[in-house]
Backbone atoms as SQL, in Angstrom:
CREATE TABLE atoms (id INTEGER PRIMARY KEY, chain TEXT, resi INTEGER, resn TEXT, atom TEXT, x REAL, y REAL, z REAL);
INSERT INTO atoms VALUES
  (1, 'A', 1, 'UNK', 'N', 79.746, 109.903, 92.352),
  (2, 'A', 1, 'UNK', 'CA', 80.629, 110.641, 93.222),
  (3, 'A', 1, 'UNK', 'C', 81.734, 111.261, 92.369),
  (4, 'A', 2, 'UNK', 'N', 81.887, 112.575, 92.407),
  (5, 'A', 2, 'UNK', 'CA', 82.944, 113.212, 91.623),
  (6, 'A', 2, 'UNK', 'C', 84.170, 113.428, 92.486),
  (7, 'A', 3, 'UNK', 'N', 85.248, 113.860, 91.851),
  (8, 'A', 3, 'UNK', 'CA', 86.511, 113.991, 92.575),
  (9, 'A', 3, 'UNK', 'C', 86.590, 115.257, 93.421),
  (10, 'A', 4, 'UNK', 'N', 85.786, 116.273, 93.129),
  (11, 'A', 4, 'UNK', 'CA', 85.768, 117.522, 93.899),
  (12, 'A', 4, 'UNK', 'C', 87.162, 118.132, 93.992),
  (13, 'A', 5, 'UNK', 'N', 87.597, 118.755, 92.901),
  (14, 'A', 5, 'UNK', 'CA', 88.931, 119.342, 92.819),
  (15, 'A', 5, 'UNK', 'C', 89.155, 120.414, 93.867),
  (16, 'A', 6, 'UNK', 'N', 90.355, 120.419, 94.431),
  (17, 'A', 6, 'UNK', 'CA', 90.760, 121.442, 95.374),
  (18, 'A', 6, 'UNK', 'C', 91.058, 122.731, 94.596),
  (19, 'A', 7, 'UNK', 'N', 90.850, 123.891, 95.230),
  (20, 'A', 7, 'UNK', 'CA', 91.146, 125.160, 94.549),
  (21, 'A', 7, 'UNK', 'C', 92.607, 125.240, 94.102),
  (22, 'A', 8, 'UNK', 'N', 93.507, 124.717, 94.925),
  (23, 'A', 8, 'UNK', 'CA', 94.938, 124.674, 94.624),
  (24, 'A', 8, 'UNK', 'C', 95.459, 123.312, 95.053),
  (25, 'A', 9, 'UNK', 'N', 96.203, 122.621, 94.188),
  (26, 'A', 9, 'UNK', 'CA', 96.770, 121.331, 94.593),
  (27, 'A', 9, 'UNK', 'C', 97.664, 121.482, 95.824),
  (28, 'A', 10, 'UNK', 'N', 97.684, 120.464, 96.649),
  (29, 'A', 10, 'UNK', 'CA', 98.459, 120.475, 97.894),
  (30, 'A', 10, 'UNK', 'C', 99.692, 119.600, 97.686),
  (31, 'A', 11, 'UNK', 'N', 100.867, 120.180, 97.907),
  (32, 'A', 11, 'UNK', 'CA', 102.116, 119.442, 97.739),
  (33, 'A', 11, 'UNK', 'C', 102.606, 118.971, 99.103),
  (34, 'A', 12, 'UNK', 'N', 102.898, 117.686, 99.184),
  (35, 'A', 12, 'UNK', 'CA', 103.380, 117.073, 100.425),
  (36, 'A', 12, 'UNK', 'C', 104.762, 116.490, 100.200),
  (37, 'A', 13, 'UNK', 'N', 105.586, 116.557, 101.224),
  (38, 'A', 13, 'UNK', 'CA', 106.909, 115.941, 101.189),
  (39, 'A', 13, 'UNK', 'C', 106.938, 114.852, 102.262),
  (40, 'A', 14, 'UNK', 'N', 107.153, 113.629, 101.825),
  (41, 'A', 14, 'UNK', 'CA', 107.210, 112.486, 102.720),
  (42, 'A', 14, 'UNK', 'C', 108.692, 112.112, 102.902),
  (43, 'A', 15, 'UNK', 'N', 108.978, 111.252, 103.851),
  (44, 'A', 15, 'UNK', 'CA', 110.359, 110.833, 104.091),
  (45, 'A', 15, 'UNK', 'C', 111.073, 110.508, 102.784),
  (46, 'A', 16, 'UNK', 'N', 112.371, 110.688, 102.789),
  (47, 'A', 16, 'UNK', 'CA', 113.222, 110.448, 101.620),
  (48, 'A', 16, 'UNK', 'C', 112.894, 111.404, 100.478),
  (49, 'A', 17, 'UNK', 'N', 112.328, 112.562, 100.809),
  (50, 'A', 17, 'UNK', 'CA', 112.028, 113.620, 99.836),
  (51, 'A', 17, 'UNK', 'C', 111.036, 113.206, 98.756),
  (52, 'A', 18, 'UNK', 'N', 110.265, 112.173, 99.007),
  (53, 'A', 18, 'UNK', 'CA', 109.234, 111.767, 98.052),
  (54, 'A', 18, 'UNK', 'C', 108.103, 112.778, 98.098),
  (55, 'A', 19, 'UNK', 'N', 107.655, 113.243, 96.945),
  (56, 'A', 19, 'UNK', 'CA', 106.595, 114.241, 96.877),
  (57, 'A', 19, 'UNK', 'C', 105.283, 113.615, 96.434),
  (58, 'A', 20, 'UNK', 'N', 104.217, 114.123, 96.989),
  (59, 'A', 20, 'UNK', 'CA', 102.869, 113.763, 96.562),
  (60, 'A', 20, 'UNK', 'C', 102.121, 115.057, 96.307),
  (61, 'A', 21, 'UNK', 'N', 101.338, 115.071, 95.257),
  (62, 'A', 21, 'UNK', 'CA', 100.493, 116.224, 94.981),
  (63, 'A', 21, 'UNK', 'C', 99.052, 115.755, 95.045),
  (64, 'A', 22, 'UNK', 'N', 98.303, 116.376, 95.934),
  (65, 'A', 22, 'UNK', 'CA', 96.904, 116.030, 96.159),
  (66, 'A', 22, 'UNK', 'C', 96.055, 117.123, 95.526),
  (67, 'A', 23, 'UNK', 'N', 95.276, 116.755, 94.512),
  (68, 'A', 23, 'UNK', 'CA', 94.537, 117.752, 93.738),
  (69, 'A', 23, 'UNK', 'C', 93.036, 117.751, 93.983),
  (70, 'A', 24, 'UNK', 'N', 92.529, 116.729, 94.688),
  (71, 'A', 24, 'UNK', 'CA', 91.083, 116.675, 94.895),
  (72, 'A', 24, 'UNK', 'C', 90.754, 115.864, 96.142),
  (73, 'A', 25, 'UNK', 'N', 89.495, 115.895, 96.510),
  (74, 'A', 25, 'UNK', 'CA', 89.053, 115.237, 97.743),
  (75, 'A', 25, 'UNK', 'C', 89.253, 113.723, 97.684),
  (76, 'A', 26, 'UNK', 'N', 89.062, 113.134, 96.527),
  (77, 'A', 26, 'UNK', 'CA', 89.245, 111.684, 96.409),
  (78, 'A', 26, 'UNK', 'C', 90.705, 111.303, 96.659),
  (79, 'A', 27, 'UNK', 'N', 91.650, 112.030, 96.030),
  (80, 'A', 27, 'UNK', 'CA', 93.070, 111.772, 96.261),
  (81, 'A', 27, 'UNK', 'C', 93.421, 111.965, 97.735),
  (82, 'A', 28, 'UNK', 'N', 92.810, 112.974, 98.356),
  (83, 'A', 28, 'UNK', 'CA', 93.070, 113.242, 99.771),
  (84, 'A', 28, 'UNK', 'C', 92.604, 112.079, 100.638),
  (85, 'A', 29, 'UNK', 'N', 91.418, 111.561, 100.362),
  (86, 'A', 29, 'UNK', 'CA', 90.911, 110.424, 101.141),
  (87, 'A', 29, 'UNK', 'C', 91.831, 109.222, 100.963),
  (88, 'A', 30, 'UNK', 'N', 92.255, 108.958, 99.758),
  (89, 'A', 30, 'UNK', 'CA', 93.168, 107.840, 99.501),
  (90, 'A', 30, 'UNK', 'C', 94.478, 108.035, 100.255),
  (91, 'A', 31, 'UNK', 'N', 94.996, 109.264, 100.259),
  (92, 'A', 31, 'UNK', 'CA', 96.231, 109.537, 100.985),
  (93, 'A', 31, 'UNK', 'C', 96.018, 109.413, 102.494),
  (94, 'A', 32, 'UNK', 'N', 94.895, 109.904, 102.973),
  (95, 'A', 32, 'UNK', 'CA', 94.603, 109.841, 104.410),
  (96, 'A', 32, 'UNK', 'C', 94.501, 108.398, 104.898),
  (97, 'A', 33, 'UNK', 'N', 94.136, 107.474, 104.039),
  (98, 'A', 33, 'UNK', 'CA', 94.055, 106.061, 104.426),
  (99, 'A', 33, 'UNK', 'C', 95.434, 105.464, 104.698),
  (100, 'A', 34, 'UNK', 'N', 96.484, 106.087, 104.145),
  (101, 'A', 34, 'UNK', 'CA', 97.857, 105.629, 104.407),
  (102, 'A', 34, 'UNK', 'C', 98.673, 106.757, 105.047),
  (103, 'A', 35, 'UNK', 'N', 98.009, 107.526, 105.851),
  (104, 'A', 35, 'UNK', 'CA', 98.557, 108.706, 106.523),
  (105, 'A', 35, 'UNK', 'C', 99.836, 108.373, 107.284),
  (106, 'A', 36, 'UNK', 'N', 100.917, 109.130, 107.048),
  (107, 'A', 36, 'UNK', 'CA', 102.186, 108.843, 107.719),
  (108, 'A', 36, 'UNK', 'C', 102.306, 109.454, 109.118),
  (109, 'A', 37, 'UNK', 'N', 101.393, 110.327, 109.472),
  (110, 'A', 37, 'UNK', 'CA', 101.471, 111.004, 110.768),
  (111, 'A', 37, 'UNK', 'C', 100.517, 110.418, 111.793),
  (112, 'A', 38, 'UNK', 'N', 100.436, 111.117, 112.907),
  (113, 'A', 38, 'UNK', 'CA', 99.534, 110.715, 113.977),
  (114, 'A', 38, 'UNK', 'C', 98.081, 110.931, 113.537),
  (115, 'A', 39, 'UNK', 'N', 97.232, 110.019, 113.868),
  (116, 'A', 39, 'UNK', 'CA', 95.810, 110.134, 113.501),
  (117, 'A', 39, 'UNK', 'C', 95.055, 110.858, 114.615),
  (118, 'A', 40, 'UNK', 'N', 95.349, 112.144, 114.717),
  (119, 'A', 40, 'UNK', 'CA', 94.803, 112.996, 115.768),
  (120, 'A', 40, 'UNK', 'C', 93.525, 113.693, 115.293),
  (121, 'A', 41, 'UNK', 'N', 93.097, 114.694, 116.027),
  (122, 'A', 41, 'UNK', 'CA', 91.848, 115.379, 115.678),
  (123, 'A', 41, 'UNK', 'C', 91.944, 116.104, 114.334),
  (124, 'A', 42, 'UNK', 'N', 93.101, 116.649, 113.998),
  (125, 'A', 42, 'UNK', 'CA', 93.257, 117.318, 112.697),
  (126, 'A', 42, 'UNK', 'C', 93.117, 116.302, 111.563),
  (127, 'A', 43, 'UNK', 'N', 93.695, 115.129, 111.750),
  (128, 'A', 43, 'UNK', 'CA', 93.569, 114.048, 110.767),
  (129, 'A', 43, 'UNK', 'C', 92.102, 113.645, 110.601),
  (130, 'A', 44, 'UNK', 'N', 91.430, 113.405, 111.718),
  (131, 'A', 44, 'UNK', 'CA', 90.032, 112.960, 111.660),
  (132, 'A', 44, 'UNK', 'C', 89.139, 114.025, 111.024),
  (133, 'A', 45, 'UNK', 'N', 89.411, 115.296, 111.314),
  (134, 'A', 45, 'UNK', 'CA', 88.645, 116.394, 110.724),
  (135, 'A', 45, 'UNK', 'C', 88.865, 116.426, 109.205),
  (136, 'A', 46, 'UNK', 'N', 90.119, 116.298, 108.789),
  (137, 'A', 46, 'UNK', 'CA', 90.433, 116.308, 107.354),
  (138, 'A', 46, 'UNK', 'C', 89.732, 115.161, 106.634),
  (139, 'A', 47, 'UNK', 'N', 89.792, 113.981, 107.225),
  (140, 'A', 47, 'UNK', 'CA', 89.138, 112.825, 106.610),
  (141, 'A', 47, 'UNK', 'C', 87.634, 113.059, 106.487),
  (142, 'A', 48, 'UNK', 'N', 87.008, 113.513, 107.557),
  (143, 'A', 48, 'UNK', 'CA', 85.560, 113.747, 107.522),
  (144, 'A', 48, 'UNK', 'C', 85.197, 114.836, 106.526),
  (145, 'A', 49, 'UNK', 'N', 85.958, 115.915, 106.484),
  (146, 'A', 49, 'UNK', 'CA', 85.655, 117.009, 105.559),
  (147, 'A', 49, 'UNK', 'C', 85.829, 116.579, 104.099),
  (148, 'A', 50, 'UNK', 'N', 86.833, 115.763, 103.832),
  (149, 'A', 50, 'UNK', 'CA', 87.030, 115.275, 102.462),
  (150, 'A', 50, 'UNK', 'C', 85.907, 114.315, 102.065),
  (151, 'A', 51, 'UNK', 'N', 85.496, 113.452, 102.966),
  (152, 'A', 51, 'UNK', 'CA', 84.363, 112.558, 102.681),
  (153, 'A', 51, 'UNK', 'C', 83.086, 113.375, 102.483),
  (154, 'A', 52, 'UNK', 'N', 82.902, 114.401, 103.298),
  (155, 'A', 52, 'UNK', 'CA', 81.736, 115.281, 103.147),
  (156, 'A', 52, 'UNK', 'C', 81.756, 115.989, 101.796),
  (157, 'A', 53, 'UNK', 'N', 82.935, 116.407, 101.348),
  (158, 'A', 53, 'UNK', 'CA', 83.038, 117.069, 100.042),
  (159, 'A', 53, 'UNK', 'C', 82.634, 116.105, 98.928),
  (160, 'A', 54, 'UNK', 'N', 83.063, 114.864, 99.041),
  (161, 'A', 54, 'UNK', 'CA', 82.686, 113.874, 98.029),
  (162, 'A', 54, 'UNK', 'C', 81.182, 113.631, 98.010),
  (163, 'A', 55, 'UNK', 'N', 80.557, 113.744, 99.173),
  (164, 'A', 55, 'UNK', 'CA', 79.107, 113.556, 99.268),
  (165, 'A', 55, 'UNK', 'C', 78.321, 114.823, 98.951),
  (166, 'A', 56, 'UNK', 'N', 79.029, 115.942, 98.726),
  (167, 'A', 56, 'UNK', 'CA', 78.357, 117.195, 98.399),
  (168, 'A', 56, 'UNK', 'C', 77.852, 117.958, 99.613),
  (169, 'A', 57, 'UNK', 'N', 78.272, 117.557, 100.802),
  (170, 'A', 57, 'UNK', 'CA', 77.828, 118.199, 102.038),
  (171, 'A', 57, 'UNK', 'C', 78.705, 119.401, 102.377),
  (172, 'A', 58, 'UNK', 'N', 79.956, 119.365, 101.939),
  (173, 'A', 58, 'UNK', 'CA', 80.930, 120.405, 102.264),
  (174, 'A', 58, 'UNK', 'C', 81.646, 120.813, 100.978),
  (175, 'A', 59, 'UNK', 'N', 82.147, 122.018, 100.942),
  (176, 'A', 59, 'UNK', 'CA', 82.842, 122.489, 99.745),
  (177, 'A', 59, 'UNK', 'C', 84.238, 121.876, 99.647),
  (178, 'A', 60, 'UNK', 'N', 84.754, 121.806, 98.434),
  (179, 'A', 60, 'UNK', 'CA', 86.115, 121.301, 98.253),
  (180, 'A', 60, 'UNK', 'C', 87.123, 122.276, 98.864),
  (181, 'A', 61, 'UNK', 'N', 86.779, 123.561, 98.906),
  (182, 'A', 61, 'UNK', 'CA', 87.653, 124.554, 99.524),
  (183, 'A', 61, 'UNK', 'C', 87.815, 124.270, 101.021),
  (184, 'A', 62, 'UNK', 'N', 86.729, 123.957, 101.708),
  (185, 'A', 62, 'UNK', 'CA', 86.781, 123.629, 103.139),
  (186, 'A', 62, 'UNK', 'C', 87.545, 122.330, 103.361),
  (187, 'A', 63, 'UNK', 'N', 87.319, 121.351, 102.501),
  (188, 'A', 63, 'UNK', 'CA', 88.030, 120.074, 102.618),
  (189, 'A', 63, 'UNK', 'C', 89.527, 120.280, 102.423),
  (190, 'A', 64, 'UNK', 'N', 89.878, 121.089, 101.447),
  (191, 'A', 64, 'UNK', 'CA', 91.280, 121.389, 101.187),
  (192, 'A', 64, 'UNK', 'C', 91.922, 122.072, 102.392),
  (193, 'A', 65, 'UNK', 'N', 91.229, 123.031, 102.977),
  (194, 'A', 65, 'UNK', 'CA', 91.755, 123.749, 104.138),
  (195, 'A', 65, 'UNK', 'C', 92.000, 122.795, 105.309),
  (196, 'A', 66, 'UNK', 'N', 91.092, 121.875, 105.543),
  (197, 'A', 66, 'UNK', 'CA', 91.261, 120.901, 106.620),
  (198, 'A', 66, 'UNK', 'C', 92.416, 119.954, 106.324),
  (199, 'A', 67, 'UNK', 'N', 92.542, 119.553, 105.074),
  (200, 'A', 67, 'UNK', 'CA', 93.629, 118.660, 104.680),
  (201, 'A', 67, 'UNK', 'C', 94.976, 119.357, 104.856),
  (202, 'A', 68, 'UNK', 'N', 95.061, 120.607, 104.439),
  (203, 'A', 68, 'UNK', 'CA', 96.295, 121.386, 104.592),
  (204, 'A', 68, 'UNK', 'C', 96.654, 121.530, 106.069),
  (205, 'A', 69, 'UNK', 'N', 95.666, 121.814, 106.902),
  (206, 'A', 69, 'UNK', 'CA', 95.918, 121.962, 108.341),
  (207, 'A', 69, 'UNK', 'C', 96.471, 120.666, 108.940),
  (208, 'A', 70, 'UNK', 'N', 95.912, 119.539, 108.546),
  (209, 'A', 70, 'UNK', 'CA', 96.391, 118.247, 109.052),
  (210, 'A', 70, 'UNK', 'C', 97.807, 117.967, 108.558),
  (211, 'A', 71, 'UNK', 'N', 98.066, 118.260, 107.295),
  (212, 'A', 71, 'UNK', 'CA', 99.406, 118.041, 106.728),
  (213, 'A', 71, 'UNK', 'C', 100.427, 118.945, 107.402),
  (214, 'A', 72, 'UNK', 'N', 100.042, 120.186, 107.654),
  (215, 'A', 72, 'UNK', 'CA', 100.952, 121.115, 108.327),
  (216, 'A', 72, 'UNK', 'C', 101.278, 120.596, 109.732),
  (217, 'A', 73, 'UNK', 'N', 100.256, 120.152, 110.443),
  (218, 'A', 73, 'UNK', 'CA', 100.460, 119.644, 111.797),
  (219, 'A', 73, 'UNK', 'C', 101.337, 118.390, 111.800),
  (220, 'A', 74, 'UNK', 'N', 101.211, 117.576, 110.764),
  (221, 'A', 74, 'UNK', 'CA', 102.015, 116.353, 110.660),
  (222, 'A', 74, 'UNK', 'C', 103.431, 116.631, 110.150),
  (223, 'A', 75, 'UNK', 'N', 103.687, 117.864, 109.717),
  (224, 'A', 75, 'UNK', 'CA', 105.016, 118.225, 109.226),
  (225, 'A', 75, 'UNK', 'C', 105.343, 117.714, 107.851),
  (226, 'A', 76, 'UNK', 'N', 104.317, 117.485, 107.026),
  (227, 'A', 76, 'UNK', 'CA', 104.555, 116.948, 105.675),
  (228, 'A', 76, 'UNK', 'C', 104.137, 117.916, 104.578),
  (229, 'A', 77, 'UNK', 'N', 103.697, 119.119, 104.950),
  (230, 'A', 77, 'UNK', 'CA', 103.307, 120.119, 103.951),
  (231, 'A', 77, 'UNK', 'C', 104.558, 120.728, 103.352),
  (232, 'A', 78, 'UNK', 'N', 104.622, 120.736, 102.024),
  (233, 'A', 78, 'UNK', 'CA', 105.809, 121.300, 101.357),
  (234, 'A', 78, 'UNK', 'C', 105.788, 122.816, 101.402);
């Protein structure tokens, strides 16, 4: 299983101005496991798309887009 790099790293701002940079599908899955926001449909879609990217079923670009959408909805996208 490879890391499946995102086309552009995703910068997140968590409480207390702590920053996280997510550069690939594996990092995204790890971050999603400790997700600070609501685990709604955008969250579930992002998780599934990132897992699919790791399995080679979906592109890293699609996984990144889903992850960004979930982060934006959660209000943590920098």
